VMD Tcl script that draws the C-alpha trace (Angstrom):
set ca {
  {14.22 -17.63 -10.48}
  {12.78 -16.96 -7.10}
  {9.11 -17.35 -6.22}
  {8.93 -13.59 -5.60}
  {10.13 -12.87 -9.12}
  {7.48 -15.13 -10.61}
  {4.81 -13.56 -8.39}
  {5.95 -10.08 -9.44}
  {5.66 -10.98 -13.12}
  {2.18 -12.45 -12.62}
  {1.02 -9.36 -10.71}
  {2.43 -7.04 -13.36}
  {0.61 -8.89 -16.17}
  {-2.61 -8.79 -14.13}
  {-2.15 -5.06 -13.52}
  {-1.71 -4.40 -17.24}
  {-4.81 -6.44 -18.12}
  {-6.93 -4.71 -15.47}
  {-5.74 -1.29 -16.64}
  {-6.70 -2.09 -20.22}
  {-10.14 -3.32 -19.16}
  {-11.05 0.00 -17.57}
  {-13.21 2.31 -19.59}
  {-12.21 5.90 -20.26}
  {-13.66 8.39 -17.82}
  {-13.26 11.51 -19.93}
  {-13.97 12.73 -23.44}
  {-10.35 12.25 -24.35}
  {-7.20 14.29 -24.49}
  {-8.22 15.76 -27.83}
  {-11.15 17.65 -26.31}
  {-8.84 19.14 -23.67}
  {-6.73 20.80 -26.35}
  {-9.50 21.67 -28.79}
  {-11.98 22.92 -26.19}
  {-14.61 20.22 -26.22}
  {-18.20 20.73 -25.15}
  {-17.87 19.88 -21.46}
  {-14.34 20.43 -20.26}
  {-14.39 19.48 -16.60}
  {-11.16 17.71 -15.70}
  {-12.20 17.09 -12.10}
  {-15.70 15.75 -12.74}
  {-16.99 13.37 -10.12}
  {-17.84 10.17 -11.98}
  {-19.53 7.44 -9.96}
  {-18.47 3.90 -10.73}
  {-21.09 1.19 -10.42}
  {-21.20 -2.54 -10.91}
  {-18.38 -4.17 -12.84}
  {-16.53 -0.85 -13.32}
  {-16.21 -0.45 -9.56}
  {-14.99 -4.04 -9.13}
  {-12.35 -3.62 -11.84}
  {-11.28 -0.28 -10.37}
  {-10.91 -1.76 -6.89}
  {-9.01 -4.78 -8.21}
  {-6.67 -2.47 -10.11}
  {-6.01 -0.46 -6.95}
  {-5.29 -3.59 -4.89}
  {-3.08 -5.06 -7.63}
  {-1.17 -1.78 -7.92}
  {-0.50 -1.71 -4.18}
  {0.58 -5.37 -4.28}
  {2.90 -4.60 -7.21}
  {4.46 -1.70 -5.30}
  {5.04 -3.84 -2.19}
  {6.51 -6.72 -4.22}
  {8.92 -4.39 -6.03}
  {10.18 -3.06 -2.70}
  {10.58 -6.58 -1.28}
  {12.41 -7.85 -4.37}
  {14.73 -4.83 -4.44}
  {15.66 -5.26 -0.76}
  {16.51 -8.93 -1.07}
}
mol new
graphics top color blue
foreach p $ca { graphics top sphere $p radius 0.5 }
foreach p [lrange $ca 0 end-1] q [lrange $ca 1 end] { graphics top cylinder $p $q radius 0.2 }
display resetview
């Protein structure tokens, strides 16, 4: 195994964990089909504190994952 393969696996596990740590930003898919109280799919929700840090880390990890996949596939 190459060091890039190991790094790609570590980044993918971190990306999965960060995605699971994020809280839901909507009422759920059920309210979209049943016509929940406030159906606004494009609501502007401000993230503050730890939510913003986790969101930014997820974005950075996702970009790193994308770059690593391209590098590994070209080698």
